[in-house]
C-alpha positions as CSV (number, residue, x, y, z in Angstrom):
1,M,240.6,45.1,257.3
2,I,238.8,48.3,258.5
3,T,235.2,47.8,258.6
4,V,232.9,50.9,257.9
5,H,229.5,50.5,259.5
6,H,227.3,53.3,257.0
7,L,223.7,54.0,257.8
8,D,221.9,54.7,254.5
9,N,221.7,58.9,253.2
10,S,224.0,59.5,256.5
11,R,227.3,61.4,257.1
12,S,228.8,58.1,256.9
13,L,229.1,58.2,252.7
14,R,232.3,60.7,253.9
15,I,234.2,57.9,255.7
16,V,233.7,55.6,252.3
17,W,234.8,58.4,250.4
18,L,237.9,59.4,252.7
19,L,239.2,55.5,252.2
20,E,238.5,55.4,248.6
21,A,240.9,58.6,248.4
22,L,243.3,56.9,250.6
23,Q,243.3,53.4,248.6
24,Q,243.0,52.0,252.0
25,A,241.3,48.4,251.8
26,Y,237.5,48.3,253.8
27,E,234.6,46.4,254.3
28,L,231.3,48.2,254.5
29,V,228.1,46.9,256.4
30,T,225.1,49.3,255.5
31,H,222.3,49.4,258.4
32,H,219.0,50.9,257.3
33,R,216.6,53.5,258.9
34,D,213.3,53.0,260.5
35,P,211.1,53.8,257.7
36,Q,208.5,55.3,260.0
37,T,210.5,57.4,262.1
38,L,213.8,57.6,260.0
39,L,216.2,56.7,262.8
40,A,219.1,54.7,262.8
41,P,218.2,50.9,264.1
42,E,219.0,48.6,267.0
43,S,222.1,47.0,265.4
44,L,224.2,50.2,265.3
45,K,223.2,50.2,269.3
46,R,225.2,47.3,270.1
47,L,228.2,48.6,268.4
48,H,228.2,52.2,270.3
49,P,226.0,53.1,273.2
50,L,224.7,56.2,270.8
51,G,223.8,54.0,268.3
52,K,224.9,56.6,265.7
53,A,226.8,56.1,262.2
54,P,229.5,56.6,261.2
55,L,231.8,54.0,262.8
56,I,234.5,52.0,262.4
57,V,236.2,49.1,263.6
58,D,240.1,48.9,263.2
59,E,242.0,46.2,264.6
60,G,239.4,45.6,267.1
61,L,239.4,49.8,268.0
62,T,236.0,51.4,267.3
63,V,235.8,55.1,266.5
64,A,233.2,57.1,266.1
65,E,232.6,60.5,265.3
66,S,233.0,61.8,261.6
67,G,235.7,64.4,262.3
68,A,237.0,61.9,264.9
69,I,237.4,59.0,262.5
70,I,238.9,61.2,259.9
71,D,241.6,62.4,262.2
72,Y,242.3,58.7,263.4
73,L,242.3,57.6,259.4
74,I,244.6,60.5,258.3
75,E,247.3,60.1,261.1
76,R,247.3,56.2,260.4
77,Y,246.9,55.8,256.6
78,D,247.6,58.8,254.9
79,D,251.1,60.0,253.0
80,G,250.6,63.9,252.9
81,R,247.9,63.7,249.7
82,L,244.9,64.5,251.8
83,A,246.5,66.9,254.6
84,P,248.7,69.6,254.7
85,P,251.7,69.9,256.3
86,V,251.9,70.8,260.0
87,G,252.5,74.1,261.0
88,T,251.6,75.7,257.7
89,S,248.4,78.2,257.4
90,E,246.7,75.7,255.0
91,H,246.7,73.2,258.0
92,R,245.3,75.5,259.8
93,D,242.7,76.0,257.5
94,Y,242.1,72.4,257.2
95,R,241.6,72.0,261.0
96,Y,239.0,74.6,261.2
97,W,237.3,73.4,258.2
98,L,237.2,69.9,259.4
99,H,236.2,70.9,263.0
100,Y,233.5,73.7,261.5
101,A,231.3,71.0,259.5
102,E,230.1,69.6,262.3
103,G,230.7,72.3,265.2
104,S,229.3,75.6,262.9
105,A,227.7,74.5,259.9
106,M,225.2,71.4,260.6
107,P,223.5,72.4,264.0
108,P,221.2,75.2,261.4
109,L,220.8,72.7,259.3
110,V,219.9,69.9,261.6
111,M,217.0,71.9,263.1
112,H,215.7,73.4,259.7
113,L,215.3,69.3,258.9
114,V,213.4,69.2,262.2
115,F,211.5,72.0,261.8
116,S,210.1,71.1,258.4
117,R,208.9,67.8,259.7
118,L,206.5,69.5,263.1
119,G,203.4,69.1,260.4
120,K,203.9,65.4,259.6
121,P,204.0,62.1,261.9
122,P,205.2,61.5,264.4
123,V,204.0,64.3,265.5
124,P,200.2,63.6,266.6
125,A,197.7,64.5,264.2
126,V,195.9,67.4,266.4
127,L,199.0,69.1,266.6
128,R,200.7,69.0,263.3
129,P,198.6,72.4,261.7
130,V,200.0,74.1,265.1
131,A,203.2,72.5,265.3
132,S,203.6,73.4,261.2
133,K,203.0,76.4,262.0
134,L,205.9,77.4,264.4
135,G,208.0,75.4,262.7
136,Q,207.3,77.7,259.4
137,G,207.5,80.7,261.9
138,V,211.5,79.3,263.2
139,Q,212.8,78.2,259.6
140,T,212.0,81.8,258.4
141,K,212.9,84.4,260.8
142,F,216.0,82.4,262.8
143,L,217.2,79.2,260.6
144,D,217.1,80.3,256.7
145,P,219.3,83.7,257.8
146,E,221.6,81.9,259.6
147,I,221.7,79.4,257.0
148,E,222.3,82.1,254.1
149,R,225.2,83.6,256.6
150,H,226.8,80.1,255.8
151,L,226.5,79.7,252.1
152,A,228.0,83.2,251.8
153,F,231.1,82.2,254.1
154,W,231.6,79.2,251.7
155,E,231.1,81.1,248.4
156,S,233.7,83.8,250.4
157,T,236.0,80.9,250.9
158,L,235.4,79.2,247.5
159,T,236.0,82.4,245.2
160,E,239.7,83.2,247.0
161,H,241.1,79.4,246.3
162,A,239.9,76.0,244.6
163,W,239.2,74.5,248.0
164,F,238.5,75.3,251.4
165,A,241.8,74.8,253.0
166,G,243.5,76.3,249.8
167,S,244.4,75.0,246.5
168,D,244.4,71.7,247.1
169,F,242.1,68.9,247.6
170,T,242.0,67.7,251.4
171,A,240.0,65.9,254.0
172,A,238.8,69.3,254.8
173,D,236.9,68.9,251.7
174,I,235.6,65.5,252.2
175,Q,234.1,66.6,255.8
176,M,232.3,69.7,254.6
177,S,230.9,67.8,251.4
178,F,227.8,66.5,254.0
179,P,227.1,70.1,255.0
180,V,226.9,71.3,250.9
181,L,224.9,68.4,250.2
182,A,222.6,69.0,252.9
183,V,222.0,72.3,251.7
184,E,221.9,71.3,247.8
185,S,219.2,69.0,248.6
186,R,217.0,71.1,250.6
187,R,217.2,74.8,249.8
188,G,219.5,74.5,246.6
189,I,222.9,76.3,245.8
190,K,222.3,77.9,242.1
191,D,222.9,81.2,243.5
192,F,226.4,80.7,245.0
193,P,228.4,79.9,241.9
194,A,231.6,79.0,243.8
195,I,230.1,76.2,245.6
196,V,228.3,75.0,242.6
197,D,231.6,74.5,240.8
198,W,233.2,73.2,244.1
199,L,230.6,70.6,243.9
200,A,230.7,69.8,240.4
201,R,234.7,68.8,240.7
202,V,233.6,67.2,243.5
203,R,230.9,64.5,241.5
204,E,234.2,64.6,239.0
205,R,236.4,62.9,241.4
206,P,236.7,59.0,241.0
207,D,237.1,58.6,244.7
208,Y,233.3,60.1,245.0
209,Q,232.0,58.3,242.3
210,R,232.9,54.8,243.9
211,A,232.0,55.6,247.2
212,V,228.4,57.0,245.5
213,A,228.1,53.7,243.8
214,Q,229.0,52.0,247.2
215,T,226.5,53.9,249.3
216,G,224.3,56.2,247.5
217,E,224.5,60.2,247.5
218,L,222.9,62.1,250.3
219,N,219.4,63.3,249.7
220,L,217.5,65.8,252.7
221,S,215.0,66.8,249.8
222,A,211.9,67.9,252.0
223,S,210.0,64.9,250.1
224,R,211.3,62.8,253.0
């Protein structure tokens, strides 16, 4: 049986969702963040040098990184439902979105989250006023416009067809769920009707609902 090492409120929701979509049995091991630093616990470092989630262990093989895990699970366990046929334009789009999610979409979102916390612990109290102004400036002048460009790109894509890689739901939609949920919880997506519709259809899927029942839905709201 596959073991999924899940970190609360993290990218690993996607791997649990994929396994639910594949109807593949798995064991879920949940690790909890440090309540002060929000960092992953030492228990994950005993499994992988970087101490990050998600991780899976399948027949003694440890696989890390969301995209690599999805590639591995699709190659080994999919029957053609969640990845388009190789050589098609849909498969090219599928591979693009599978890697775009972490390679292009997530860096500005992670930076936005980091800069939003410069006025909070563990930044020393004496530095917080200056750090907060610096963070707000970087968000306003650089990160917010960059995120808007990505949102416009998603909206354009989902206006043209129902799912990120075409007319059918694929694992690329599972991979893209993290950046979409991150933007929804931090900024909101109400101005982008095609993205709103896509996310509503995601939340209607029984496999997604089963995954959320196991892990909880992602929440990166500014209150954290």
